[in-house]
Each structure stands twice: as C-alpha cells, then as structure tokens.
PyMOL CGO cylinders between C-alpha atoms (Angstrom):
from pymol import cmd
from pymol.cgo import CYLINDER

trace = [
    CYLINDER, 233.64, 9.66, 56.31, 235.89, 9.98, 53.26, 0.3, 1, 1, 1, 1, 1, 1,
    CYLINDER, 235.89, 9.98, 53.26, 238.58, 11.65, 55.36, 0.3, 1, 1, 1, 1, 1, 1,
    CYLINDER, 238.58, 11.65, 55.36, 238.46, 8.86, 57.95, 0.3, 1, 1, 1, 1, 1, 1,
    CYLINDER, 238.46, 8.86, 57.95, 238.72, 6.22, 55.24, 0.3, 1, 1, 1, 1, 1, 1,
    CYLINDER, 238.72, 6.22, 55.24, 241.70, 7.91, 53.64, 0.3, 1, 1, 1, 1, 1, 1,
    CYLINDER, 241.70, 7.91, 53.64, 243.47, 8.47, 56.95, 0.3, 1, 1, 1, 1, 1, 1,
    CYLINDER, 243.47, 8.47, 56.95, 242.99, 4.81, 57.84, 0.3, 1, 1, 1, 1, 1, 1,
    CYLINDER, 242.99, 4.81, 57.84, 244.35, 3.76, 54.44, 0.3, 1, 1, 1, 1, 1, 1,
    CYLINDER, 244.35, 3.76, 54.44, 247.42, 5.97, 54.81, 0.3, 1, 1, 1, 1, 1, 1,
    CYLINDER, 247.42, 5.97, 54.81, 248.10, 4.57, 58.27, 0.3, 1, 1, 1, 1, 1, 1,
    CYLINDER, 248.10, 4.57, 58.27, 247.91, 0.99, 56.98, 0.3, 1, 1, 1, 1, 1, 1,
    CYLINDER, 247.91, 0.99, 56.98, 250.17, 1.84, 54.01, 0.3, 1, 1, 1, 1, 1, 1,
    CYLINDER, 250.17, 1.84, 54.01, 252.68, 3.49, 56.32, 0.3, 1, 1, 1, 1, 1, 1,
    CYLINDER, 252.68, 3.49, 56.32, 252.68, 0.43, 58.56, 0.3, 1, 1, 1, 1, 1, 1,
    CYLINDER, 252.68, 0.43, 58.56, 253.60, -1.90, 55.65, 0.3, 1, 1, 1, 1, 1, 1,
    CYLINDER, 253.60, -1.90, 55.65, 255.61, 0.59, 53.57, 0.3, 1, 1, 1, 1, 1, 1,
    CYLINDER, 255.61, 0.59, 53.57, 259.11, -0.66, 54.41, 0.3, 1, 1, 1, 1, 1, 1,
    CYLINDER, 259.11, -0.66, 54.41, 258.21, -4.27, 53.75, 0.3, 1, 1, 1, 1, 1, 1,
    CYLINDER, 258.21, -4.27, 53.75, 256.63, -3.48, 50.39, 0.3, 1, 1, 1, 1, 1, 1,
    CYLINDER, 256.63, -3.48, 50.39, 259.61, -1.36, 49.33, 0.3, 1, 1, 1, 1, 1, 1,
    CYLINDER, 259.61, -1.36, 49.33, 262.03, -4.20, 50.04, 0.3, 1, 1, 1, 1, 1, 1,
    CYLINDER, 262.03, -4.20, 50.04, 259.87, -6.68, 48.13, 0.3, 1, 1, 1, 1, 1, 1,
    CYLINDER, 259.87, -6.68, 48.13, 259.59, -4.40, 45.08, 0.3, 1, 1, 1, 1, 1, 1,
    CYLINDER, 259.59, -4.40, 45.08, 263.32, -3.72, 45.05, 0.3, 1, 1, 1, 1, 1, 1,
    CYLINDER, 263.32, -3.72, 45.05, 264.03, -7.43, 45.19, 0.3, 1, 1, 1, 1, 1, 1,
    CYLINDER, 264.03, -7.43, 45.19, 261.62, -8.11, 42.32, 0.3, 1, 1, 1, 1, 1, 1,
    CYLINDER, 261.62, -8.11, 42.32, 263.24, -5.37, 40.22, 0.3, 1, 1, 1, 1, 1, 1,
    CYLINDER, 263.24, -5.37, 40.22, 266.75, -6.72, 40.86, 0.3, 1, 1, 1, 1, 1, 1,
    CYLINDER, 266.75, -6.72, 40.86, 265.67, -10.23, 39.91, 0.3, 1, 1, 1, 1, 1, 1,
    CYLINDER, 265.67, -10.23, 39.91, 264.07, -8.99, 36.68, 0.3, 1, 1, 1, 1, 1, 1,
    CYLINDER, 264.07, -8.99, 36.68, 267.20, -7.05, 35.72, 0.3, 1, 1, 1, 1, 1, 1,
    CYLINDER, 267.20, -7.05, 35.72, 269.45, -10.01, 36.47, 0.3, 1, 1, 1, 1, 1, 1,
    CYLINDER, 269.45, -10.01, 36.47, 267.28, -12.33, 34.39, 0.3, 1, 1, 1, 1, 1, 1,
    CYLINDER, 267.28, -12.33, 34.39, 267.33, -9.87, 31.50, 0.3, 1, 1, 1, 1, 1, 1,
    CYLINDER, 267.33, -9.87, 31.50, 271.10, -9.60, 31.67, 0.3, 1, 1, 1, 1, 1, 1,
    CYLINDER, 271.10, -9.60, 31.67, 271.43, -13.37, 31.71, 0.3, 1, 1, 1, 1, 1, 1,
    CYLINDER, 271.43, -13.37, 31.71, 269.26, -13.69, 28.63, 0.3, 1, 1, 1, 1, 1, 1,
    CYLINDER, 269.26, -13.69, 28.63, 271.28, -11.07, 26.77, 0.3, 1, 1, 1, 1, 1, 1,
    CYLINDER, 271.28, -11.07, 26.77, 274.52, -12.78, 27.76, 0.3, 1, 1, 1, 1, 1, 1,
    CYLINDER, 274.52, -12.78, 27.76, 273.23, -16.15, 26.56, 0.3, 1, 1, 1, 1, 1, 1,
    CYLINDER, 273.23, -16.15, 26.56, 272.17, -14.58, 23.26, 0.3, 1, 1, 1, 1, 1, 1,
    CYLINDER, 272.17, -14.58, 23.26, 275.61, -13.11, 22.75, 0.3, 1, 1, 1, 1, 1, 1,
    CYLINDER, 275.61, -13.11, 22.75, 277.24, -16.46, 23.45, 0.3, 1, 1, 1, 1, 1, 1,
    CYLINDER, 277.24, -16.46, 23.45, 275.03, -18.16, 20.91, 0.3, 1, 1, 1, 1, 1, 1,
    CYLINDER, 275.03, -18.16, 20.91, 275.96, -15.58, 18.28, 0.3, 1, 1, 1, 1, 1, 1,
    CYLINDER, 275.96, -15.58, 18.28, 279.62, -16.04, 19.02, 0.3, 1, 1, 1, 1, 1, 1,
    CYLINDER, 279.62, -16.04, 19.02, 279.15, -19.78, 18.55, 0.3, 1, 1, 1, 1, 1, 1,
    CYLINDER, 279.15, -19.78, 18.55, 277.56, -19.16, 15.14, 0.3, 1, 1, 1, 1, 1, 1,
    CYLINDER, 277.56, -19.16, 15.14, 280.47, -17.08, 13.85, 0.3, 1, 1, 1, 1, 1, 1,
    CYLINDER, 280.47, -17.08, 13.85, 282.82, -20.06, 13.05, 0.3, 1, 1, 1, 1, 1, 1,
    CYLINDER, 282.82, -20.06, 13.05, 279.97, -21.88, 11.33, 0.3, 1, 1, 1, 1, 1, 1,
    CYLINDER, 279.97, -21.88, 11.33, 279.31, -18.98, 8.98, 0.3, 1, 1, 1, 1, 1, 1,
    CYLINDER, 279.31, -18.98, 8.98, 282.84, -18.09, 7.93, 0.3, 1, 1, 1, 1, 1, 1,
    CYLINDER, 282.84, -18.09, 7.93, 282.18, -18.78, 4.28, 0.3, 1, 1, 1, 1, 1, 1,
    CYLINDER, 282.18, -18.78, 4.28, 278.81, -16.99, 4.28, 0.3, 1, 1, 1, 1, 1, 1,
    CYLINDER, 278.81, -16.99, 4.28, 279.48, -13.26, 4.31, 0.3, 1, 1, 1, 1, 1, 1,
    CYLINDER, 279.48, -13.26, 4.31, 275.79, -12.38, 4.55, 0.3, 1, 1, 1, 1, 1, 1,
    CYLINDER, 275.79, -12.38, 4.55, 275.35, -14.51, 7.67, 0.3, 1, 1, 1, 1, 1, 1,
    CYLINDER, 275.35, -14.51, 7.67, 278.37, -12.92, 9.28, 0.3, 1, 1, 1, 1, 1, 1,
    CYLINDER, 278.37, -12.92, 9.28, 276.94, -9.45, 8.70, 0.3, 1, 1, 1, 1, 1, 1,
    CYLINDER, 276.94, -9.45, 8.70, 273.68, -10.53, 10.29, 0.3, 1, 1, 1, 1, 1, 1,
    CYLINDER, 273.68, -10.53, 10.29, 275.53, -11.91, 13.32, 0.3, 1, 1, 1, 1, 1, 1,
    CYLINDER, 275.53, -11.91, 13.32, 277.42, -8.64, 13.76, 0.3, 1, 1, 1, 1, 1, 1,
    CYLINDER, 277.42, -8.64, 13.76, 274.17, -6.65, 13.64, 0.3, 1, 1, 1, 1, 1, 1,
    CYLINDER, 274.17, -6.65, 13.64, 272.63, -8.95, 16.24, 0.3, 1, 1, 1, 1, 1, 1,
    CYLINDER, 272.63, -8.95, 16.24, 275.60, -8.49, 18.53, 0.3, 1, 1, 1, 1, 1, 1,
    CYLINDER, 275.60, -8.49, 18.53, 275.28, -4.70, 18.29, 0.3, 1, 1, 1, 1, 1, 1,
    CYLINDER, 275.28, -4.70, 18.29, 271.55, -4.95, 18.94, 0.3, 1, 1, 1, 1, 1, 1,
    CYLINDER, 271.55, -4.95, 18.94, 272.19, -7.00, 22.07, 0.3, 1, 1, 1, 1, 1, 1,
    CYLINDER, 272.19, -7.00, 22.07, 274.61, -4.38, 23.33, 0.3, 1, 1, 1, 1, 1, 1,
    CYLINDER, 274.61, -4.38, 23.33, 272.05, -1.63, 22.79, 0.3, 1, 1, 1, 1, 1, 1,
    CYLINDER, 272.05, -1.63, 22.79, 269.43, -3.84, 24.42, 0.3, 1, 1, 1, 1, 1, 1,
    CYLINDER, 269.43, -3.84, 24.42, 271.40, -4.08, 27.65, 0.3, 1, 1, 1, 1, 1, 1,
    CYLINDER, 271.40, -4.08, 27.65, 271.77, -0.29, 27.72, 0.3, 1, 1, 1, 1, 1, 1,
    CYLINDER, 271.77, -0.29, 27.72, 268.14, 0.31, 26.94, 0.3, 1, 1, 1, 1, 1, 1,
    CYLINDER, 268.14, 0.31, 26.94, 267.08, -2.17, 29.60, 0.3, 1, 1, 1, 1, 1, 1,
    CYLINDER, 267.08, -2.17, 29.60, 268.68, -0.01, 32.32, 0.3, 1, 1, 1, 1, 1, 1,
    CYLINDER, 268.68, -0.01, 32.32, 266.96, 3.08, 30.89, 0.3, 1, 1, 1, 1, 1, 1,
    CYLINDER, 266.96, 3.08, 30.89, 263.63, 1.30, 30.77, 0.3, 1, 1, 1, 1, 1, 1,
    CYLINDER, 263.63, 1.30, 30.77, 263.97, 0.28, 34.42, 0.3, 1, 1, 1, 1, 1, 1,
    CYLINDER, 263.97, 0.28, 34.42, 264.64, 3.87, 35.53, 0.3, 1, 1, 1, 1, 1, 1,
    CYLINDER, 264.64, 3.87, 35.53, 261.80, 5.22, 33.37, 0.3, 1, 1, 1, 1, 1, 1,
    CYLINDER, 261.80, 5.22, 33.37, 259.47, 2.58, 34.77, 0.3, 1, 1, 1, 1, 1, 1,
    CYLINDER, 259.47, 2.58, 34.77, 260.28, 3.72, 38.31, 0.3, 1, 1, 1, 1, 1, 1,
    CYLINDER, 260.28, 3.72, 38.31, 259.51, 7.32, 37.37, 0.3, 1, 1, 1, 1, 1, 1,
    CYLINDER, 259.51, 7.32, 37.37, 256.26, 6.30, 35.69, 0.3, 1, 1, 1, 1, 1, 1,
    CYLINDER, 256.26, 6.30, 35.69, 255.22, 4.29, 38.76, 0.3, 1, 1, 1, 1, 1, 1,
    CYLINDER, 255.22, 4.29, 38.76, 255.93, 7.26, 41.03, 0.3, 1, 1, 1, 1, 1, 1,
    CYLINDER, 255.93, 7.26, 41.03, 253.86, 9.56, 38.80, 0.3, 1, 1, 1, 1, 1, 1,
    CYLINDER, 253.86, 9.56, 38.80, 250.96, 7.11, 38.70, 0.3, 1, 1, 1, 1, 1, 1,
    CYLINDER, 250.96, 7.11, 38.70, 251.07, 6.81, 42.47, 0.3, 1, 1, 1, 1, 1, 1,
    CYLINDER, 251.07, 6.81, 42.47, 251.11, 10.59, 42.79, 0.3, 1, 1, 1, 1, 1, 1,
    CYLINDER, 251.11, 10.59, 42.79, 248.10, 10.81, 40.48, 0.3, 1, 1, 1, 1, 1, 1,
    CYLINDER, 248.10, 10.81, 40.48, 246.19, 8.34, 42.63, 0.3, 1, 1, 1, 1, 1, 1,
    CYLINDER, 246.19, 8.34, 42.63, 247.17, 10.05, 45.87, 0.3, 1, 1, 1, 1, 1, 1,
    CYLINDER, 247.17, 10.05, 45.87, 246.38, 13.55, 44.56, 0.3, 1, 1, 1, 1, 1, 1,
    CYLINDER, 246.38, 13.55, 44.56, 242.64, 12.90, 44.87, 0.3, 1, 1, 1, 1, 1, 1,
    CYLINDER, 242.64, 12.90, 44.87, 243.04, 11.78, 48.46, 0.3, 1, 1, 1, 1, 1, 1,
    CYLINDER, 243.04, 11.78, 48.46, 245.21, 14.81, 49.20, 0.3, 1, 1, 1, 1, 1, 1,
    CYLINDER, 245.21, 14.81, 49.20, 242.56, 17.06, 47.65, 0.3, 1, 1, 1, 1, 1, 1,
    CYLINDER, 242.56, 17.06, 47.65, 239.94, 15.57, 49.96, 0.3, 1, 1, 1, 1, 1, 1,
    CYLINDER, 239.94, 15.57, 49.96, 242.20, 16.15, 52.96, 0.3, 1, 1, 1, 1, 1, 1,
    CYLINDER, 242.20, 16.15, 52.96, 242.91, 19.72, 51.91, 0.3, 1, 1, 1, 1, 1, 1,
    CYLINDER, 242.91, 19.72, 51.91, 239.17, 20.36, 51.58, 0.3, 1, 1, 1, 1, 1, 1,
    CYLINDER, 239.17, 20.36, 51.58, 238.62, 18.89, 55.03, 0.3, 1, 1, 1, 1, 1, 1,
    CYLINDER, 238.62, 18.89, 55.03, 241.32, 21.15, 56.49, 0.3, 1, 1, 1, 1, 1, 1,
    CYLINDER, 241.32, 21.15, 56.49, 239.75, 24.19, 54.82, 0.3, 1, 1, 1, 1, 1, 1,
    CYLINDER, 239.75, 24.19, 54.82, 236.38, 23.28, 56.32, 0.3, 1, 1, 1, 1, 1, 1,
    CYLINDER, 236.38, 23.28, 56.32, 238.00, 22.97, 59.74, 0.3, 1, 1, 1, 1, 1, 1,
    CYLINDER, 238.00, 22.97, 59.74, 239.60, 26.39, 59.32, 0.3, 1, 1, 1, 1, 1, 1,
    CYLINDER, 239.60, 26.39, 59.32, 236.26, 27.99, 58.40, 0.3, 1, 1, 1, 1, 1, 1,
    CYLINDER, 236.26, 27.99, 58.40, 234.55, 26.31, 61.35, 0.3, 1, 1, 1, 1, 1, 1,
    CYLINDER, 234.55, 26.31, 61.35, 237.29, 27.48, 63.68, 0.3, 1, 1, 1, 1, 1, 1,
    CYLINDER, 237.29, 27.48, 63.68, 237.06, 31.06, 62.40, 0.3, 1, 1, 1, 1, 1, 1,
    CYLINDER, 237.06, 31.06, 62.40, 233.27, 31.06, 62.78, 0.3, 1, 1, 1, 1, 1, 1,
    CYLINDER, 233.27, 31.06, 62.78, 233.34, 29.61, 66.29, 0.3, 1, 1, 1, 1, 1, 1,
    CYLINDER, 233.34, 29.61, 66.29, 236.13, 32.00, 67.30, 0.3, 1, 1, 1, 1, 1, 1,
    CYLINDER, 236.13, 32.00, 67.30, 234.07, 34.96, 66.10, 0.3, 1, 1, 1, 1, 1, 1,
    CYLINDER, 234.07, 34.96, 66.10, 231.02, 33.68, 68.00, 0.3, 1, 1, 1, 1, 1, 1,
    CYLINDER, 231.02, 33.68, 68.00, 233.15, 33.21, 71.11, 0.3, 1, 1, 1, 1, 1, 1,
    CYLINDER, 233.15, 33.21, 71.11, 234.47, 36.75, 70.94, 0.3, 1, 1, 1, 1, 1, 1,
    CYLINDER, 234.47, 36.75, 70.94, 230.93, 38.08, 70.46, 0.3, 1, 1, 1, 1, 1, 1,
    CYLINDER, 230.93, 38.08, 70.46, 229.73, 36.06, 73.43, 0.3, 1, 1, 1, 1, 1, 1,
    CYLINDER, 229.73, 36.06, 73.43, 232.57, 37.44, 75.55, 0.3, 1, 1, 1, 1, 1, 1,
    CYLINDER, 232.57, 37.44, 75.55, 231.53, 40.98, 74.66, 0.3, 1, 1, 1, 1, 1, 1,
    CYLINDER, 231.53, 40.98, 74.66, 227.91, 40.25, 75.56, 0.3, 1, 1, 1, 1, 1, 1,
    CYLINDER, 227.91, 40.25, 75.56, 228.94, 38.71, 78.89, 0.3, 1, 1, 1, 1, 1, 1,
    CYLINDER, 228.94, 38.71, 78.89, 231.11, 41.72, 79.71, 0.3, 1, 1, 1, 1, 1, 1,
    CYLINDER, 231.11, 41.72, 79.71, 228.25, 44.10, 78.92, 0.3, 1, 1, 1, 1, 1, 1,
    CYLINDER, 228.25, 44.10, 78.92, 225.83, 42.07, 81.06, 0.3, 1, 1, 1, 1, 1, 1,
    CYLINDER, 225.83, 42.07, 81.06, 228.34, 41.97, 83.91, 0.3, 1, 1, 1, 1, 1, 1,
    CYLINDER, 228.34, 41.97, 83.91, 228.76, 45.73, 83.79, 0.3, 1, 1, 1, 1, 1, 1,
    CYLINDER, 228.76, 45.73, 83.79, 224.98, 46.20, 83.73, 0.3, 1, 1, 1, 1, 1, 1,
    CYLINDER, 224.98, 46.20, 83.73, 224.46, 43.88, 86.70, 0.3, 1, 1, 1, 1, 1, 1,
    CYLINDER, 224.46, 43.88, 86.70, 227.25, 45.55, 88.67, 0.3, 1, 1, 1, 1, 1, 1,
    CYLINDER, 227.25, 45.55, 88.67, 225.68, 48.97, 87.98, 0.3, 1, 1, 1, 1, 1, 1,
    CYLINDER, 225.68, 48.97, 87.98, 222.27, 47.72, 89.15, 0.3, 1, 1, 1, 1, 1, 1,
    CYLINDER, 222.27, 47.72, 89.15, 223.88, 46.20, 92.24, 0.3, 1, 1, 1, 1, 1, 1,
    CYLINDER, 223.88, 46.20, 92.24, 225.60, 49.45, 93.19, 0.3, 1, 1, 1, 1, 1, 1,
    CYLINDER, 225.60, 49.45, 93.19, 222.36, 51.37, 92.64, 0.3, 1, 1, 1, 1, 1, 1,
    CYLINDER, 222.36, 51.37, 92.64, 220.45, 48.90, 94.80, 0.3, 1, 1, 1, 1, 1, 1,
    CYLINDER, 220.45, 48.90, 94.80, 223.07, 49.16, 97.56, 0.3, 1, 1, 1, 1, 1, 1,
    CYLINDER, 223.07, 49.16, 97.56, 222.77, 52.93, 97.57, 0.3, 1, 1, 1, 1, 1, 1,
    CYLINDER, 222.77, 52.93, 97.57, 218.97, 52.71, 97.78, 0.3, 1, 1, 1, 1, 1, 1,
    CYLINDER, 218.97, 52.71, 97.78, 219.15, 50.22, 100.65, 0.3, 1, 1, 1, 1, 1, 1,
    CYLINDER, 219.15, 50.22, 100.65, 221.28, 52.72, 102.59, 0.3, 1, 1, 1, 1, 1, 1,
    CYLINDER, 221.28, 52.72, 102.59, 218.52, 55.35, 102.39, 0.3, 1, 1, 1, 1, 1, 1,
    CYLINDER, 218.52, 55.35, 102.39, 215.51, 53.02, 102.86, 0.3, 1, 1, 1, 1, 1, 1,
    CYLINDER, 215.51, 53.02, 102.86, 215.71, 50.94, 106.09, 0.3, 1, 1, 1, 1, 1, 1,
    CYLINDER, 215.71, 50.94, 106.09, 213.86, 47.71, 106.58, 0.3, 1, 1, 1, 1, 1, 1,
    CYLINDER, 213.86, 47.71, 106.58, 210.16, 47.79, 107.48, 0.3, 1, 1, 1, 1, 1, 1,
    CYLINDER, 210.16, 47.79, 107.48, 208.93, 47.13, 110.98, 0.3, 1, 1, 1, 1, 1, 1,
    CYLINDER, 208.93, 47.13, 110.98, 207.58, 43.70, 109.99, 0.3, 1, 1, 1, 1, 1, 1,
    CYLINDER, 207.58, 43.70, 109.99, 211.10, 42.53, 109.13, 0.3, 1, 1, 1, 1, 1, 1,
    CYLINDER, 211.10, 42.53, 109.13, 212.43, 43.72, 112.54, 0.3, 1, 1, 1, 1, 1, 1,
    CYLINDER, 212.43, 43.72, 112.54, 209.93, 41.98, 114.85, 0.3, 1, 1, 1, 1, 1, 1,
    CYLINDER, 209.93, 41.98, 114.85, 211.64, 40.06, 117.63, 0.3, 1, 1, 1, 1, 1, 1,
    CYLINDER, 211.64, 40.06, 117.63, 210.16, 36.54, 117.93, 0.3, 1, 1, 1, 1, 1, 1,
    CYLINDER, 210.16, 36.54, 117.93, 210.92, 36.44, 121.65, 0.3, 1, 1, 1, 1, 1, 1,
    CYLINDER, 210.92, 36.44, 121.65, 209.00, 39.69, 122.20, 0.3, 1, 1, 1, 1, 1, 1,
    CYLINDER, 209.00, 39.69, 122.20, 206.03, 38.29, 120.26, 0.3, 1, 1, 1, 1, 1, 1,
    CYLINDER, 206.03, 38.29, 120.26, 206.10, 35.11, 122.33, 0.3, 1, 1, 1, 1, 1, 1,
    CYLINDER, 206.10, 35.11, 122.33, 206.20, 37.15, 125.56, 0.3, 1, 1, 1, 1, 1, 1,
    CYLINDER, 206.20, 37.15, 125.56, 203.20, 39.20, 124.45, 0.3, 1, 1, 1, 1, 1, 1,
    CYLINDER, 203.20, 39.20, 124.45, 201.34, 36.03, 123.56, 0.3, 1, 1, 1, 1, 1, 1,
    CYLINDER, 201.34, 36.03, 123.56, 202.06, 34.51, 127.00, 0.3, 1, 1, 1, 1, 1, 1,
    CYLINDER, 202.06, 34.51, 127.00, 200.96, 37.72, 128.68, 0.3, 1, 1, 1, 1, 1, 1,
    CYLINDER, 200.96, 37.72, 128.68, 197.73, 37.74, 126.67, 0.3, 1, 1, 1, 1, 1, 1,
    CYLINDER, 197.73, 37.74, 126.67, 196.96, 34.13, 127.61, 0.3, 1, 1, 1, 1, 1, 1,
    CYLINDER, 196.96, 34.13, 127.61, 197.64, 34.86, 131.29, 0.3, 1, 1, 1, 1, 1, 1,
    CYLINDER, 197.64, 34.86, 131.29, 195.28, 37.82, 131.22, 0.3, 1, 1, 1, 1, 1, 1,
    CYLINDER, 195.28, 37.82, 131.22, 192.55, 35.66, 129.68, 0.3, 1, 1, 1, 1, 1, 1,
    CYLINDER, 192.55, 35.66, 129.68, 192.77, 33.23, 132.61, 0.3, 1, 1, 1, 1, 1, 1,
    CYLINDER, 192.77, 33.23, 132.61, 192.69, 35.94, 135.32, 0.3, 1, 1, 1, 1, 1, 1,
    CYLINDER, 192.69, 35.94, 135.32, 189.49, 36.35, 137.42, 0.3, 1, 1, 1, 1, 1, 1,
    CYLINDER, 189.49, 36.35, 137.42, 188.65, 39.64, 135.74, 0.3, 1, 1, 1, 1, 1, 1,
    CYLINDER, 188.65, 39.64, 135.74, 189.26, 38.16, 132.34, 0.3, 1, 1, 1, 1, 1, 1,
    CYLINDER, 189.26, 38.16, 132.34, 185.72, 38.82, 131.18, 0.3, 1, 1, 1, 1, 1, 1,
    CYLINDER, 185.72, 38.82, 131.18, 186.69, 42.20, 129.91, 0.3, 1, 1, 1, 1, 1, 1,
    CYLINDER, 186.69, 42.20, 129.91, 189.59, 40.65, 128.00, 0.3, 1, 1, 1, 1, 1, 1,
    CYLINDER, 189.59, 40.65, 128.00, 187.24, 37.99, 126.61, 0.3, 1, 1, 1, 1, 1, 1,
    CYLINDER, 187.24, 37.99, 126.61, 184.92, 40.68, 125.35, 0.3, 1, 1, 1, 1, 1, 1,
    CYLINDER, 184.92, 40.68, 125.35, 187.85, 42.47, 123.75, 0.3, 1, 1, 1, 1, 1, 1,
    CYLINDER, 187.85, 42.47, 123.75, 189.00, 39.25, 122.15, 0.3, 1, 1, 1, 1, 1, 1,
    CYLINDER, 189.00, 39.25, 122.15, 185.52, 38.55, 120.78, 0.3, 1, 1, 1, 1, 1, 1,
    CYLINDER, 185.52, 38.55, 120.78, 185.33, 42.07, 119.40, 0.3, 1, 1, 1, 1, 1, 1,
    CYLINDER, 185.33, 42.07, 119.40, 188.72, 41.65, 117.73, 0.3, 1, 1, 1, 1, 1, 1,
    CYLINDER, 188.72, 41.65, 117.73, 187.80, 38.24, 116.30, 0.3, 1, 1, 1, 1, 1, 1,
    CYLINDER, 187.80, 38.24, 116.30, 184.48, 39.50, 115.00, 0.3, 1, 1, 1, 1, 1, 1,
    CYLINDER, 184.48, 39.50, 115.00, 186.28, 42.36, 113.29, 0.3, 1, 1, 1, 1, 1, 1,
    CYLINDER, 186.28, 42.36, 113.29, 187.76, 39.83, 110.83, 0.3, 1, 1, 1, 1, 1, 1,
    CYLINDER, 187.76, 39.83, 110.83, 184.27, 39.03, 109.60, 0.3, 1, 1, 1, 1, 1, 1,
    CYLINDER, 184.27, 39.03, 109.60, 183.47, 42.71, 109.16, 0.3, 1, 1, 1, 1, 1, 1,
    CYLINDER, 183.47, 42.71, 109.16, 186.60, 43.15, 107.08, 0.3, 1, 1, 1, 1, 1, 1,
    CYLINDER, 186.60, 43.15, 107.08, 185.21, 40.67, 104.56, 0.3, 1, 1, 1, 1, 1, 1,
    CYLINDER, 185.21, 40.67, 104.56, 187.13, 37.48, 105.41, 0.3, 1, 1, 1, 1, 1, 1,
    CYLINDER, 187.13, 37.48, 105.41, 185.50, 34.33, 104.09, 0.3, 1, 1, 1, 1, 1, 1,
    CYLINDER, 185.50, 34.33, 104.09, 185.21, 30.99, 105.83, 0.3, 1, 1, 1, 1, 1, 1,
    CYLINDER, 185.21, 30.99, 105.83, 187.27, 29.08, 103.31, 0.3, 1, 1, 1, 1, 1, 1,
    CYLINDER, 187.27, 29.08, 103.31, 190.14, 31.58, 103.28, 0.3, 1, 1, 1, 1, 1, 1,
    CYLINDER, 190.14, 31.58, 103.28, 193.29, 30.93, 105.27, 0.3, 1, 1, 1, 1, 1, 1,
    CYLINDER, 193.29, 30.93, 105.27, 193.40, 32.28, 108.80, 0.3, 1, 1, 1, 1, 1, 1,
    CYLINDER, 193.40, 32.28, 108.80, 195.76, 35.21, 109.41, 0.3, 1, 1, 1, 1, 1, 1,
    CYLINDER, 195.76, 35.21, 109.41, 199.16, 34.39, 110.79, 0.3, 1, 1, 1, 1, 1, 1,
    CYLINDER, 199.16, 34.39, 110.79, 199.89, 34.60, 114.50, 0.3, 1, 1, 1, 1, 1, 1,
    CYLINDER, 199.89, 34.60, 114.50, 202.33, 37.44, 113.97, 0.3, 1, 1, 1, 1, 1, 1,
    CYLINDER, 202.33, 37.44, 113.97, 199.70, 39.51, 112.15, 0.3, 1, 1, 1, 1, 1, 1,
    CYLINDER, 199.70, 39.51, 112.15, 197.05, 38.67, 114.71, 0.3, 1, 1, 1, 1, 1, 1,
    CYLINDER, 197.05, 38.67, 114.71, 199.29, 39.63, 117.63, 0.3, 1, 1, 1, 1, 1, 1,
    CYLINDER, 199.29, 39.63, 117.63, 200.31, 42.92, 116.03, 0.3, 1, 1, 1, 1, 1, 1,
    CYLINDER, 200.31, 42.92, 116.03, 196.64, 43.75, 115.31, 0.3, 1, 1, 1, 1, 1, 1,
    CYLINDER, 196.64, 43.75, 115.31, 195.59, 42.76, 118.79, 0.3, 1, 1, 1, 1, 1, 1,
    CYLINDER, 195.59, 42.76, 118.79, 198.38, 44.75, 120.42, 0.3, 1, 1, 1, 1, 1, 1,
    CYLINDER, 198.38, 44.75, 120.42, 197.38, 47.83, 118.44, 0.3, 1, 1, 1, 1, 1, 1,
    CYLINDER, 197.38, 47.83, 118.44, 193.72, 47.37, 119.40, 0.3, 1, 1, 1, 1, 1, 1,
    CYLINDER, 193.72, 47.37, 119.40, 194.74, 46.90, 123.05, 0.3, 1, 1, 1, 1, 1, 1,
    CYLINDER, 194.74, 46.90, 123.05, 196.77, 50.09, 122.90, 0.3, 1, 1, 1, 1, 1, 1,
    CYLINDER, 196.77, 50.09, 122.90, 193.80, 51.99, 121.45, 0.3, 1, 1, 1, 1, 1, 1,
    CYLINDER, 193.80, 51.99, 121.45, 191.44, 50.66, 124.16, 0.3, 1, 1, 1, 1, 1, 1,
    CYLINDER, 191.44, 50.66, 124.16, 193.83, 51.56, 126.97, 0.3, 1, 1, 1, 1, 1, 1,
    CYLINDER, 193.83, 51.56, 126.97, 194.43, 54.98, 125.47, 0.3, 1, 1, 1, 1, 1, 1,
    CYLINDER, 194.43, 54.98, 125.47, 190.67, 55.61, 125.22, 0.3, 1, 1, 1, 1, 1, 1,
    CYLINDER, 190.67, 55.61, 125.22, 190.18, 54.50, 128.84, 0.3, 1, 1, 1, 1, 1, 1,
    CYLINDER, 190.18, 54.50, 128.84, 192.85, 56.87, 130.10, 0.3, 1, 1, 1, 1, 1, 1,
    CYLINDER, 192.85, 56.87, 130.10, 191.11, 59.70, 128.30, 0.3, 1, 1, 1, 1, 1, 1,
]
cmd.load_cgo(trace, "trace")
C-alpha cells in the first residue's frame, strides 16, 4: 500500500513538475529584482544625504560605511539565493530518501519472491521429468506384457455369433420335439438356484447365460454321442 501511494505521488509530481519549476523560477527572479531595487534606492538616498552632511565629518563617515554595506549586501544576496537553492534541494532529497528506501525495500522483496518461485519452478520441473520417465517406463513394461498375454475369450466374443446362437436356441424351443430342449432349459435355469443365487440379486447377463448354455449343450451332446 505504501509503495502504491508513493508511486502515485511521484506520477502526480512528474505531471506538474515543469509548471512548478517555472513558477518557482519566476518567484525567485522577482524576489531578486525587488531586493536589487531596494538596495539601489538605499544607495540613492545615501548619495542624496552626502551634500547635506558636508560640514559633519562623522555623518559623512557613516554614509560611506552604509554605501559599502549596501555593496556587500548585493553580493551576499546572490550568494544567499544560490545557497537557498542548494538547501532546498537537500531538504527535498531528505524527504524523498524515505520514499526511495520504501521502494528499494519493495524491490528487494520482489527479488526474494522471484528467487523463491524460480527455485520452486525448477524443483517442480525436475519432479515432472521424473514422473514422466516413470510413467514411460511403466507404459513400455505394460506394452511388453500385453504382447505376451493375449486378450481373454470374453473380450473376443462376436456379438453376431451370439445373436445367431440365441436365434437358433429360440427356434429349437418352438420345434415339435422341443420338449427335450425345454427340459434342458429348465435344468439349466434351476442350476442357478443350486449355485446359491438369491431372488433379489441381479440376473446374469445374456452373454454369460448363452455361454453357459452353449457349454451345457455341448456337454449333453457329447454325453449322448458316447
């Protein structure tokens, strides 16, 4: 907050800097001109007093001292003006030094934050590279394993073949000698109860049922041929 306030103040000062410099220079010139005019008027008045004090030697000595003092005063006035400018610059520098110190502290904080975040970023990059190498190694290992272990038979079932078997099974149920098939179907359906299936459990999928039924049919036909 302090940094924002100072930056806003500097921006406003910079916006009006030229105008204020011209005004201060004009005020200084006017003050110097007025001082010179006053010194000149004082010298003229002393010169006017010289004829009036011709007989008074003491007064003439005083007038001469005043004239010398006025000459020194004009010289010292120029020195005072230059010294005043230097003093004003030093005072302004003293006031601005606190603001500059705040800005320097803010910049140092920004540098420390940048260094910390940069270090964290580099560390995160290293971690990401290590994870990427680990994942790539696992992926290559999994690819090699998949070359030696083919997919299971359940993943290679043709849906069209299953549908054809299902149609064939339904046609055999509706044939005149379908009693034998009905008995086989009842035996297969009752086998689910013997396996421990409950009433509230989900029914087996059609794919599983067809594969089980086809295997049972194959066993029955094989036993009949024997």
